[in-house]
VEXPA-512994 format. One line per 4 residues: their letters; for each residue x, y, z of C-alpha. Coordinates in pm, whole numbers, plus 50000, padded with zeros to 5 digits. Layout:
# VEXPA-512994
A = X,Y,Z ~ ...
***
This chain:
# VEXPA-512994
MGDL = 50000,50000,50000 ~ 50131,50344,49908 ~ 50151,50657,50119 ~ 49981,50907,49887
YISS = 49687,50755,49703 ~ 49372,50569,49798 ~ 49419,50197,49733 ~ 49228,50010,49461
AEKE = 49031,49813,49721 ~ 48930,50133,49899 ~ 48822,50289,49569 ~ 48603,49989,49489
ALKT = 48433,50014,49828 ~ 48381,50390,49801 ~ 48235,50368,49451 ~ 47962,50129,49564
IDSD = 47829,50376,49823 ~ 47540,50605,49737 ~ 47587,50902,49969 ~ 47214,50973,49995
ELDL = 47137,50611,50086 ~ 47417,50611,50342 ~ 47289,50932,50498 ~ 46941,50782,50535
AIRE = 47087,50464,50684 ~ 47292,50658,50939 ~ 46986,50862,51038 ~ 46791,50538,51085
CVRS = 47073,50401,51302 ~ 47046,50707,51525 ~ 46667,50676,51543 ~ 46667,50303,51620
VTPS = 46987,50316,51828 ~ 47147,50028,51641 ~ 47421,50029,51374 ~ 47275,49731,51188
QLYG = 47160,49949,50896 ~ 47525,50007,50802 ~ 47634,49647,50759 ~ 47570,49639,50384
FNLE = 47781,49945,50302 ~ 48123,49780,50357 ~ 48252,50091,50536 ~ 48537,49895,50694
SCGL = 48698,49874,50348 ~ 48684,50248,50278 ~ 49015,50333,50442 ~ 49143,50397,50792
YVSN = 48977,50738,50820 ~ 48628,50602,50753 ~ 48676,50281,50953 ~ 48789,50482,51257
KLRE = 48481,50706,51233 ~ 48265,50394,51198 ~ 48408,50248,51519 ~ 48355,50578,51699
FQKS = 47992,50581,51586 ~ 47942,50219,51697 ~ 48090,50302,52037 ~ 47861,50603,52071
VDAH = 47558,50384,51994 ~ 47669,50129,52255 ~ 47724,50405,52511 ~ 47375,50540,52449
CRAK = 47225,50193,52490 ~ 47400,50152,52827 ~ 47307,50497,52960 ~ 47048,50488,53241
SSKK = 46977,50836,53375 ~ 46800,51093,53161 ~ 47096,51331,53193 ~ 47338,51064,53077
RDET = 47111,50965,52790 ~ 47091,51326,52676 ~ 47472,51341,52673 ~ 47516,51011,52488
AESM = 47242,51100,52238 ~ 47427,51419,52148 ~ 47756,51227,52119 ~ 47585,50972,51895
RRAA = 47452,51245,51664 ~ 47796,51407,51640 ~ 47957,51071,51564 ~ 47694,51010,51295
DDLT = 47771,51345,51133 ~ 48144,51270,51152 ~ 48093,50935,50978 ~ 47886,51092,50700
YAVQ = 48147,51362,50651 ~ 48434,51111,50646 ~ 48277,50911,50362 ~ 48205,51228,50166
QMQQ = 48562,51345,50213 ~ 48705,51015,50091 ~ 48477,51011,49788 ~ 48580,51366,49699
RMEE = 48945,51273,49744 ~ 48898,50971,49517 ~ 48743,51187,49246 ~ 49026,51439,49274
EEKD = 49289,51165,49248 ~ 49122,51016,48940 ~ 49124,51361,48780 ~ 49492,51402,48873
NLLF = 49582,51066,48723 ~ 49477,51181,48378 ~ 49775,51420,48369 ~ 50021,51298,48633
QVDD = 50099,51015,48869 ~ 50354,50997,49149 ~ 50489,50655,49243 ~ 50413,50633,49615
HIFQ = 50544,50280,49671 ~ 50877,50360,49836 ~ 51091,50097,50001 ~ 51220,50176,50347
PFHY = 51602,50166,50377 ~ 51756,49881,50574 ~ 52009,50121,50728 ~ 51995,50499,50756
SDRL = 52295,50721,50692 ~ 52325,51076,50822 ~ 52233,51203,50475 ~ 51879,51093,50403
EVRL = 51739,51046,50054 ~ 51389,50991,49916 ~ 51375,50915,49544 ~ 51040,50958,49371
GYQW = 50940,50851,49024 ~ 50663,51024,48833 ~ 50492,51043,48496 ~ 50344,51360,48355
RKNT = 50185,51502,48043 ~ 50042,51841,47955 ~ 49729,51708,47783 ~ 49553,51373,47782
ADDW = 49637,51332,47413 ~ 50011,51362,47482 ~ 50250,51076,47554 ~ 50371,51032,47910
TYGT = 50700,51188,48016 ~ 50878,50999,48292 ~ 51119,51140,48547 ~ 51260,51117,48898
ITFL = 51349,51358,49175 ~ 51559,51284,49483 ~ 51495,51482,49799 ~ 51804,51520,50021
YTPD = 51817,51601,50390 ~ 52084,51593,50662 ~ 51898,51615,50994 ~ 52046,51786,51297
LSPD = 52071,51515,51563 ~ 52263,51724,51815 ~ 52177,51637,52178 ~ 51896,51836,52336
YSFP = 52056,51978,52647 ~ 51723,52105,52778 ~ 51666,51750,52906 ~ 51873,51604,53192
LPKR = 52145,51359,53095 ~ 52089,50992,53187 ~ 52253,50880,53511 ~ 52425,50594,53332
KPSA = 52600,50648,53002 ~ 52431,50436,52734 ~ 52638,50174,52555 ~ 52767,50236,52205
AKLA = 52518,49982,52071 ~ 52231,50157,52249 ~ 52337,50496,52116 ~ 52363,50356,51763
QERQ = 52016,50203,51792 ~ 51867,50530,51918 ~ 52034,50717,51633 ~ 51887,50479,51377
EKLR = 51541,50524,51530 ~ 51573,50902,51510 ~ 51691,50882,51150 ~ 51405,50649,51062
GEWE = 51154,50902,51199 ~ 51321,51183,51004 ~ 51318,50972,50687 ~ 50947,50894,50726
HLKL = 50876,51265,50768 ~ 51088,51349,50464 ~ 50910,51084,50258 ~ 50563,51220,50331
LSLH = 50668,51581,50271 ~ 50831,51484,49942 ~ 50530,51291,49816 ~ 50286,51569,49894
SLRD = 50519,51835,49758 ~ 50552,51667,49418 ~ 50179,51591,49405 ~ 50091,51952,49492
FFRG = 50336,52085,49233 ~ 50165,51896,48951 ~ 49817,51957,49092 ~ 49890,52329,49080
GGNG = 49969,52309,48708 ~ 50344,52259,48737 ~ 50542,52153,48430 ~ 50732,51826,48458
HDVP = 51029,51979,48276 ~ 51075,52212,48574 ~ 51122,51930,48825 ~ 51490,51911,48925
KSYT = 51680,51582,48942 ~ 51755,51646,49309 ~ 51661,51895,49574 ~ 51812,51961,49916
VTTD = 51521,52041,50142 ~ 51514,52354,50354 ~ 51472,52352,50732 ~ 51285,52572,50972
PYNR = 51506,52872,51059 ~ 51412,52851,51427 ~ 51435,52482,51518 ~ 51639,52353,51219
SLNN = 51388,52076,51154 ~ 51152,51996,50868 ~ 50831,52190,50822 ~ 50543,52184,50574
FSAH = 50737,52395,50322 ~ 51071,52214,50340 ~ 51020,52008,50023 ~ 50865,52284,49808
FWRQ = 51138,52274,49544 ~ 50959,52520,49314 ~ 50986,52803,49567 ~ 51363,52810,49533
SAT = 51352,52812,49154 ~ 51108,53104,49165 ~ 51341,53324,49372
***
């Protein structure tokens, strides 16, 4: 499963859902205080966002069923209605996202299946492949871009030092864990940056072969703009 796009299985599940029918079913669940009306919609297969909202709604229904006092039932009824609205909204959001991705795929696609490194060096790299065309009648142009980042892993002296000095093996393990977290962050920023560049009408010929990401001037870490390679070329 990739990190950028909705999976094929999730798309199939989302496409089978009529939003009006789902809304009526959710309203009936609230009225009858049972989630049984939702069993035929296969919401569990619509992605983590929807499945989490489904579980929250089911829990709110159960909580309302268990409530005894009138005050408690008023509280759980309101929670159940909010959870129902959240579930409806989640499905709508995923369907809109699916439609937007299908529109994107007519003109560009970013390969979001990226293998995690076995070992992390101090200089992190995320290499992305993509295909792009200006019009649907054009042939695809293929390319790659590598995002580069050397994280600052200097000790944070605002925290007290451990009483016992960690072993070299322990320090190496902790360093790898920190680098892994930085690499995961870099990967997500890179994927969304390239996707947003093309979605905004960017030309594939303007994508550089490599780009050293920028860091926040205050904390020297990655931020939401770090991988925006087109900002540098525009200055």
